[in-house]
MARDOSE-273078 format. One record per residue (C-alpha): x, y, z; residue number from 1; residue in one letter. Coordinates in pm, 1 decimal. Each point is the difference from the previous one (the first is absolute). Layout:
# residues N
+----------+----------+----------+------+------+
:     east :    north :       up : lomi : sefi :
+----------+----------+----------+------+------+
:        X :        Y :        Z :  NUM :    A :
...
+----------+----------+----------+------+------+
***
This chain:
# residues 309
+----------+----------+----------+------+------+
:     east :    north :       up : lomi : sefi :
+----------+----------+----------+------+------+
:   3396.1 :   4272.4 :   5736.7 :    1 :    X :
:     23.0 :   -273.7 :   -261.3 :    2 :    X :
:    187.8 :   -255.3 :    202.2 :    3 :    X :
:   -146.6 :   -349.6 :     77.1 :    4 :    X :
:     21.4 :   -215.8 :    314.6 :    5 :    X :
:    320.5 :   -169.4 :     -3.5 :    6 :    X :
:    186.1 :    279.9 :   -171.2 :    7 :    X :
:    282.5 :    242.3 :     87.5 :    8 :    X :
:      0.3 :    364.3 :    -37.1 :    9 :    X :
:    323.5 :    211.2 :     54.6 :   10 :    X :
:    -10.9 :    352.1 :    154.0 :   11 :    X :
:    261.9 :    201.6 :   -111.9 :   12 :    X :
:    124.6 :    207.3 :    278.5 :   13 :    X :
:    247.4 :    285.2 :     37.9 :   14 :    X :
:   -118.0 :     54.0 :    366.1 :   15 :    X :
:   -144.6 :    337.2 :    -62.4 :   16 :    X :
:   -360.8 :     82.9 :    129.0 :   17 :    X :
:   -154.6 :   -106.1 :   -338.8 :   18 :    X :
:    160.1 :   -350.1 :    -20.2 :   19 :    X :
:    -28.9 :    -60.6 :    359.2 :   20 :    X :
:   -369.4 :     91.2 :     14.6 :   21 :    X :
:    -52.6 :   -222.7 :   -311.5 :   22 :    X :
:    202.4 :   -282.0 :    139.6 :   23 :    X :
:   -196.7 :    -20.5 :    321.1 :   24 :    X :
:   -341.8 :     35.3 :   -193.7 :   25 :    X :
:     92.7 :   -279.7 :   -233.3 :   26 :    X :
:    111.2 :   -210.3 :    268.2 :   27 :    X :
:   -343.9 :     52.6 :    178.4 :   28 :    X :
:   -197.7 :    -84.9 :   -326.6 :   29 :    X :
:    194.2 :   -291.3 :   -131.8 :   30 :    X :
:      1.5 :   -167.3 :    348.5 :   31 :    X :
:   -400.2 :    -22.8 :    -42.9 :   32 :    X :
:     22.4 :   -110.0 :   -350.0 :   33 :    X :
:    244.0 :   -281.4 :     90.1 :   34 :    X :
:    285.3 :    175.5 :   -254.1 :   35 :    X :
:    348.1 :     19.0 :    114.1 :   36 :    X :
:    127.7 :    349.7 :     31.6 :   37 :    X :
:    387.9 :     45.2 :    -43.6 :   38 :    X :
:    208.9 :    331.8 :     14.0 :   39 :    X :
:    299.4 :     88.0 :   -252.0 :   40 :    X :
:    195.2 :    307.9 :     57.4 :   41 :    X :
:    263.3 :    113.0 :   -234.7 :   42 :    X :
:    353.3 :    139.9 :    131.9 :   43 :    X :
:    103.9 :    246.7 :   -263.8 :   44 :    X :
:    321.0 :     54.3 :    167.7 :   45 :    X :
:    -22.6 :    371.0 :    -56.2 :   46 :    X :
:      3.1 :    130.3 :    361.4 :   47 :    X :
:    215.3 :    -69.0 :    298.6 :   48 :    X :
:   -138.1 :   -275.4 :    193.7 :   49 :    X :
:   -261.0 :   -117.7 :   -206.3 :   50 :    X :
:     81.5 :   -345.9 :     25.9 :   51 :    X :
:    -42.4 :     13.2 :    385.2 :   52 :    X :
:   -333.6 :    162.8 :    -91.3 :   53 :    X :
:   -101.4 :   -288.5 :   -208.5 :   54 :    X :
:     78.6 :   -226.3 :    242.9 :   55 :    X :
:   -175.0 :    176.8 :    285.1 :   56 :    X :
:   -322.6 :      1.0 :   -219.4 :   57 :    X :
:     44.6 :   -367.1 :    -73.1 :   58 :    X :
:     24.2 :    -92.8 :    345.6 :   59 :    X :
:   -346.4 :    224.7 :     84.8 :   60 :    X :
:   -167.5 :   -200.2 :   -294.9 :   61 :    X :
:    113.7 :   -332.9 :    168.0 :   62 :    X :
:   -125.7 :     96.3 :    297.0 :   63 :    X :
:   -358.4 :     97.7 :   -141.8 :   64 :    X :
:    -31.3 :   -337.1 :   -191.2 :   65 :    X :
:     89.3 :     88.0 :   -342.3 :   66 :    X :
:    170.1 :   -308.5 :   -206.8 :   67 :    X :
:    151.6 :      0.4 :   -187.3 :   68 :    X :
:    254.7 :    302.5 :     98.4 :   69 :    X :
:    239.2 :     92.1 :   -283.8 :   70 :    X :
:    243.0 :    274.8 :      2.8 :   71 :    X :
:    164.5 :     72.6 :   -347.3 :   72 :    X :
:    309.9 :    189.3 :    -38.2 :   73 :    X :
:     64.9 :    195.1 :   -342.8 :   74 :    X :
:    241.4 :    165.0 :   -183.3 :   75 :    X :
:   -134.6 :    335.6 :   -159.5 :   76 :    X :
:    139.5 :    111.9 :   -333.7 :   77 :    X :
:    -64.0 :    342.7 :   -140.1 :   78 :    X :
:   -168.6 :    -62.1 :   -347.1 :   79 :    X :
:   -296.8 :    257.8 :     -9.8 :   80 :    X :
:    100.5 :    194.3 :    309.0 :   81 :    X :
:      1.6 :   -108.3 :    380.7 :   82 :    X :
:   -367.8 :    -20.8 :     46.0 :   83 :    X :
:    -49.2 :   -197.6 :   -324.7 :   84 :    X :
:    293.7 :   -251.1 :     72.6 :   85 :    X :
:   -105.3 :    -57.3 :    361.7 :   86 :    X :
:   -349.9 :    -85.9 :   -113.0 :   87 :    X :
:    145.2 :   -271.3 :   -269.2 :   88 :    X :
:    202.2 :   -161.0 :    265.0 :   89 :    X :
:   -288.8 :     -5.9 :    245.4 :   90 :    X :
:   -250.3 :   -132.7 :   -225.4 :   91 :    X :
:    284.9 :   -276.3 :   -136.8 :   92 :    X :
:     34.2 :   -103.3 :    374.1 :   93 :    X :
:   -363.1 :    -23.8 :     44.0 :   94 :    X :
:    -61.6 :   -180.8 :   -305.0 :   95 :    X :
:    268.9 :   -243.4 :    104.9 :   96 :    X :
:   -156.3 :    -50.4 :    361.5 :   97 :    X :
:   -346.7 :    -60.1 :   -131.8 :   98 :    X :
:    121.4 :   -287.3 :   -228.8 :   99 :    X :
:    229.7 :   -150.9 :    263.9 :  100 :    X :
:   -309.5 :    -23.6 :    263.7 :  101 :    X :
:   -264.3 :    -21.9 :   -270.9 :  102 :    X :
:   -195.6 :    263.7 :    108.0 :  103 :    X :
:   -350.9 :     74.0 :   -176.8 :  104 :    X :
:     91.6 :    375.2 :     40.2 :  105 :    X :
:    198.8 :    252.1 :    134.7 :  106 :    X :
:   -182.8 :    305.3 :    187.1 :  107 :    X :
:    152.3 :    354.3 :    -58.7 :  108 :    X :
:    -85.1 :    252.2 :    277.3 :  109 :    X :
:    -41.4 :    320.8 :   -231.7 :  110 :    X :
:   -269.3 :    226.5 :    113.5 :  111 :    X :
:   -222.3 :    262.6 :   -159.1 :  112 :    X :
:    260.9 :    293.2 :     66.7 :  113 :    X :
:    257.3 :   -233.7 :   -166.4 :  114 :    X :
:   -266.5 :     13.0 :   -293.0 :  115 :    X :
:    -19.3 :    356.0 :      4.0 :  116 :    X :
:    360.9 :     31.4 :    -24.5 :  117 :    X :
:     25.0 :   -210.6 :   -295.7 :  118 :    X :
:   -229.0 :    196.3 :   -187.1 :  119 :    X :
:    193.0 :    310.0 :     80.3 :  120 :    X :
:    318.3 :   -143.7 :    -82.3 :  121 :    X :
:   -138.6 :    -90.4 :   -359.8 :  122 :    X :
:   -155.3 :    304.1 :    -50.2 :  123 :    X :
:    327.8 :    184.6 :     80.4 :  124 :    X :
:    211.9 :   -217.1 :   -205.7 :  125 :    X :
:   -246.3 :     58.2 :   -299.0 :  126 :    X :
:   -149.5 :   -393.7 :     20.7 :  127 :    X :
:   -274.4 :   -106.6 :   -220.0 :  128 :    X :
:   -280.6 :   -209.8 :    107.6 :  129 :    X :
:    172.5 :   -281.7 :    129.4 :  130 :    X :
:    191.2 :    252.4 :    254.0 :  131 :    X :
:   -352.4 :    163.8 :     96.3 :  132 :    X :
:   -151.8 :   -352.2 :     39.9 :  133 :    X :
:    223.1 :    -21.3 :    320.3 :  134 :    X :
:     54.8 :   -334.4 :    179.6 :  135 :    X :
:   -239.0 :   -283.7 :    -78.2 :  136 :    X :
:   -155.2 :   -196.6 :    285.3 :  137 :    X :
:    102.1 :   -320.0 :   -162.3 :  138 :    X :
:    297.0 :    -67.2 :   -253.4 :  139 :    X :
:    207.2 :   -314.4 :   -103.5 :  140 :    X :
:    346.4 :     44.8 :    -21.5 :  141 :    X :
:    225.5 :   -278.5 :   -114.3 :  142 :    X :
:   -272.6 :   -265.9 :     93.2 :  143 :    X :
:    -52.9 :    151.4 :    302.8 :  144 :    X :
:   -334.8 :    185.7 :    127.3 :  145 :    X :
:     39.7 :    309.9 :    201.1 :  146 :    X :
:   -291.2 :    142.5 :    169.8 :  147 :    X :
:    -42.4 :    353.0 :    173.2 :  148 :    X :
:   -265.7 :    -33.5 :    240.1 :  149 :    X :
:     70.9 :    348.5 :    163.4 :  150 :    X :
:    -68.3 :    238.3 :   -278.4 :  151 :    X :
:   -304.9 :    108.5 :    132.5 :  152 :    X :
:    131.8 :     59.5 :    348.5 :  153 :    X :
:    193.0 :    312.4 :    106.4 :  154 :    X :
:    365.6 :     23.7 :    118.7 :  155 :    X :
:   -142.9 :    151.7 :    318.1 :  156 :    X :
:   -239.1 :   -295.8 :     65.8 :  157 :    X :
:    297.8 :   -260.3 :    -12.4 :  158 :    X :
:    218.0 :    188.3 :    245.7 :  159 :    X :
:   -319.7 :     43.8 :    227.8 :  160 :    X :
:    -86.9 :   -363.0 :    -25.1 :  161 :    X :
:    425.8 :    -65.0 :     72.2 :  162 :    X :
:    -52.8 :    202.0 :    323.7 :  163 :    X :
:   -290.5 :   -171.0 :    119.5 :  164 :    X :
:    170.5 :   -328.1 :    -25.9 :  165 :    X :
:    316.5 :    162.3 :    141.0 :  166 :    X :
:    197.4 :   -150.6 :   -311.2 :  167 :    X :
:    381.5 :     94.4 :    -29.7 :  168 :    X :
:    -12.8 :    262.3 :   -295.2 :  169 :    X :
:    298.1 :     67.0 :   -181.7 :  170 :    X :
:     -1.1 :    297.4 :   -176.6 :  171 :    X :
:    240.5 :     10.1 :   -336.2 :  172 :    X :
:    216.1 :    288.3 :    -18.5 :  173 :    X :
:    -10.3 :     -6.7 :   -377.9 :  174 :    X :
:   -353.2 :    123.1 :     31.2 :  175 :    X :
:    154.6 :    308.7 :     96.2 :  176 :    X :
:    293.5 :     17.6 :   -189.1 :  177 :    X :
:    -71.5 :    227.1 :   -303.8 :  178 :    X :
:    234.7 :   -170.0 :   -204.3 :  179 :    X :
:   -319.7 :   -242.1 :    -98.4 :  180 :    X :
:   -248.7 :    176.0 :   -225.9 :  181 :    X :
:   -270.7 :   -156.1 :    215.4 :  182 :    X :
:    127.2 :    191.2 :    310.7 :  183 :    X :
:      0.5 :    336.2 :   -155.8 :  184 :    X :
:   -369.0 :    -62.0 :   -120.9 :  185 :    X :
:   -127.9 :   -131.4 :    341.5 :  186 :    X :
:     -8.7 :    367.6 :    181.9 :  187 :    X :
:   -194.4 :    107.6 :   -291.6 :  188 :    X :
:   -282.2 :   -244.9 :     12.3 :  189 :    X :
:    -10.9 :     25.0 :    384.6 :  190 :    X :
:    -44.6 :    371.8 :    -67.5 :  191 :    X :
:   -284.7 :    -27.8 :   -263.7 :  192 :    X :
:   -216.0 :   -206.8 :    275.5 :  193 :    X :
:   -185.9 :   -317.8 :     14.0 :  194 :    X :
:   -253.2 :    123.4 :   -238.0 :  195 :    X :
:    264.7 :     16.5 :   -279.4 :  196 :    X :
:    143.1 :   -361.1 :     87.0 :  197 :    X :
:   -356.1 :   -132.8 :    -34.2 :  198 :    X :
:    -48.7 :    197.1 :   -362.3 :  199 :    X :
:    358.7 :   -126.4 :   -102.8 :  200 :    X :
:    -95.6 :   -362.1 :    103.7 :  201 :    X :
:   -314.3 :     24.1 :   -186.2 :  202 :    X :
:    152.1 :    120.3 :   -310.5 :  203 :    X :
:    232.8 :   -309.9 :     21.4 :  204 :    X :
:   -309.2 :   -204.3 :      2.1 :  205 :    X :
:   -177.6 :    153.8 :   -277.4 :  206 :    X :
:    333.4 :     -6.0 :   -221.9 :  207 :    X :
:     52.8 :   -369.0 :     68.3 :  208 :    X :
:   -335.6 :   -112.2 :    -96.0 :  209 :    X :
:     56.0 :    159.7 :   -373.9 :  210 :    X :
:    400.1 :    -94.4 :     22.7 :  211 :    X :
:   -120.6 :   -370.9 :     86.4 :  212 :    X :
:   -247.8 :     -4.7 :   -303.4 :  213 :    X :
:    268.4 :    130.3 :   -242.1 :  214 :    X :
:    271.7 :   -254.5 :    136.2 :  215 :    X :
:   -240.6 :   -288.7 :    -74.7 :  216 :    X :
:    -35.8 :    124.8 :   -345.1 :  217 :    X :
:    356.3 :     51.8 :     -7.4 :  218 :    X :
:     78.2 :   -371.9 :    116.8 :  219 :    X :
:   -223.1 :   -126.2 :   -249.7 :  220 :    X :
:    164.1 :    200.7 :   -288.0 :  221 :    X :
:    342.0 :   -101.9 :    108.8 :  222 :    X :
:    -96.2 :   -381.1 :     -2.4 :  223 :    X :
:   -148.6 :     29.8 :   -349.7 :  224 :    X :
:    316.2 :    195.2 :   -131.9 :  225 :    X :
:    250.4 :   -238.3 :    146.7 :  226 :    X :
:   -219.3 :   -325.6 :   -145.4 :  227 :    X :
:    225.8 :   -238.8 :    210.6 :  228 :    X :
:    331.5 :    186.6 :   -107.7 :  229 :    X :
:    256.5 :    229.6 :    172.2 :  230 :    X :
:      9.8 :    308.1 :   -277.2 :  231 :    X :
:   -275.1 :    241.8 :    -52.2 :  232 :    X :
:   -105.1 :     87.0 :   -348.1 :  233 :    X :
:     -7.9 :    374.9 :    -40.5 :  234 :    X :
:   -311.2 :     -2.7 :   -264.8 :  235 :    X :
:   -187.9 :   -113.6 :    291.2 :  236 :    X :
:    126.2 :    250.3 :    253.1 :  237 :    X :
:    -35.8 :    303.9 :   -223.8 :  238 :    X :
:   -395.3 :   -101.5 :    -60.6 :  239 :    X :
:    -37.4 :     -1.6 :    369.7 :  240 :    X :
:   -158.3 :    324.8 :    181.2 :  241 :    X :
:    292.7 :    207.5 :    172.3 :  242 :    X :
:   -109.5 :   -100.0 :    361.2 :  243 :    X :
:    -21.4 :   -370.6 :    -92.2 :  244 :    X :
:    300.0 :     -6.8 :   -171.7 :  245 :    X :
:    218.0 :    183.6 :    280.0 :  246 :    X :
:   -151.1 :   -245.5 :    238.9 :  247 :    X :
:    118.0 :   -300.7 :   -223.8 :  248 :    X :
:    344.5 :    117.4 :    -34.0 :  249 :    X :
:     29.7 :     38.2 :    382.9 :  250 :    X :
:   -128.4 :   -360.9 :     59.8 :  251 :    X :
:    209.4 :   -121.4 :   -256.4 :  252 :    X :
:    292.8 :    149.2 :    159.5 :  253 :    X :
:   -100.1 :   -134.4 :    330.2 :  254 :    X :
:    -41.5 :   -342.1 :   -149.6 :  255 :    X :
:    358.2 :     12.3 :   -152.7 :  256 :    X :
:    162.3 :    101.4 :    355.9 :  257 :    X :
:     -5.6 :    366.0 :     50.8 :  258 :    X :
:    -30.9 :     57.8 :    370.1 :  259 :    X :
:   -326.7 :    176.1 :     42.8 :  260 :    X :
:    135.9 :    244.9 :    265.3 :  261 :    X :
:    207.6 :    157.6 :   -258.0 :  262 :    X :
:   -166.5 :    -33.5 :   -359.4 :  263 :    X :
:   -123.6 :    357.6 :    -25.0 :  264 :    X :
:   -220.1 :    174.3 :   -258.4 :  265 :    X :
:    324.6 :    127.9 :   -181.1 :  266 :    X :
:     93.2 :   -369.2 :    -80.4 :  267 :    X :
:   -365.5 :    -68.8 :   -134.9 :  268 :    X :
:     -3.0 :    325.5 :   -186.9 :  269 :    X :
:    344.7 :   -133.7 :   -142.1 :  270 :    X :
:   -168.8 :   -330.4 :   -154.5 :  271 :    X :
:   -294.1 :    156.4 :   -120.3 :  272 :    X :
:    229.5 :    222.4 :   -209.8 :  273 :    X :
:    128.5 :   -313.8 :   -152.0 :  274 :    X :
:   -335.0 :    -53.3 :   -113.2 :  275 :    X :
:   -170.6 :    327.7 :    -72.4 :  276 :    X :
:    294.8 :    233.8 :    -64.8 :  277 :    X :
:    259.1 :   -229.7 :   -148.8 :  278 :    X :
:    280.9 :    151.8 :   -167.2 :  279 :    X :
:    250.3 :   -285.5 :     -5.8 :  280 :    X :
:    117.6 :     78.6 :    351.6 :  281 :    X :
:    183.7 :   -253.9 :    179.9 :  282 :    X :
:    -77.9 :   -226.1 :    295.7 :  283 :    X :
:   -214.1 :    101.1 :    333.0 :  284 :    X :
:    204.9 :    -75.6 :    303.4 :  285 :    X :
:   -248.3 :   -101.9 :    281.1 :  286 :    X :
:     86.5 :    -78.0 :    358.9 :  287 :    X :
:     83.8 :   -357.8 :     71.6 :  288 :    X :
:    292.4 :     -4.3 :   -238.2 :  289 :    X :
:   -133.8 :    -44.2 :   -348.0 :  290 :    X :
:   -135.4 :    197.2 :   -276.2 :  291 :    X :
:   -283.3 :     10.6 :   -269.4 :  292 :    X :
:     76.8 :     52.4 :   -361.6 :  293 :    X :
:   -217.8 :     -2.7 :   -304.4 :  294 :    X :
:     67.2 :   -252.2 :   -257.7 :  295 :    X :
:   -161.8 :   -116.5 :   -326.0 :  296 :    X :
:   -319.9 :    168.1 :    137.1 :  297 :    X :
:      3.7 :   -140.2 :    354.4 :  298 :    X :
:    131.5 :    107.4 :    342.1 :  299 :    X :
:    210.3 :   -252.0 :    144.7 :  300 :    X :
:    220.3 :      5.7 :    327.5 :  301 :    X :
:    385.7 :    -35.5 :    -24.4 :  302 :    X :
:    292.4 :     12.1 :    235.4 :  303 :    X :
:    180.5 :    317.1 :    -19.1 :  304 :    X :
:     -7.2 :    274.2 :   -228.1 :  305 :    X :
:    -96.7 :    -73.4 :   -390.6 :  306 :    X :
:    -91.0 :    192.7 :   -319.2 :  307 :    X :
:   -358.0 :    -28.3 :    -82.4 :  308 :    X :
:   -119.1 :    -45.0 :   -387.6 :  309 :    X :
+----------+----------+----------+------+------+
***
């Protein structure tokens, strides 16, 4: 798991079968490791009775010996659509909880089925290698480590585990609401069968290995290009291979403050055009309320629209 005696880990739990099974397993493992195990649930406020559901889950967690138990209520915006907005609000709440409780990591209950759905969604949206790589097993976000221990476990297995333990599973109605893209694609994944789920999950692992290698190269290239500053020299960017340059621009935009959940290929392509298809165009607006302009042979962030030169 990566935690040591005396550490605390937090389980992000919605009350669904996947995260409940993860919570019980984590509580069992951490007790043997002398690691503290807490639970945090996020109330998005998007459904009637969500507050009561969160309170019941918190009560169950306290009865099971989880500590700390934290209920976070968030306000979901609309940037990037309902799914992306809810995801951003949820992660912000989890990061805040982890910092407050000084957690070594936050455990997430995504399964092999979730990974397969993520890959299919990326294909449907025309995503590149980053999308096809699916969800990583470990990822740091805003200084907090997020770990997905169940990516090799099926959704059917987590539900079976909950049934054996008599856990009070909550079925999120959004999982069958076709207003959400993941809900629309889920029946297709189920119809394709378990073999396809395994193959899609394996594809994600293979693509991620290549993407991680390219990302590491891009991190080095970005650090060298920035050289302690905040602007990027166009000449250095133009000399990079395309796959590295796009990753450098993506990583730089994130560093500037663009939310990862809504920073898209379209934004990165517009930044790349400032480098490789320069025609004197103006600023590229990025999510996060800022823009990027090309000035005197360098890319720099500005507030609001500007005219490049």
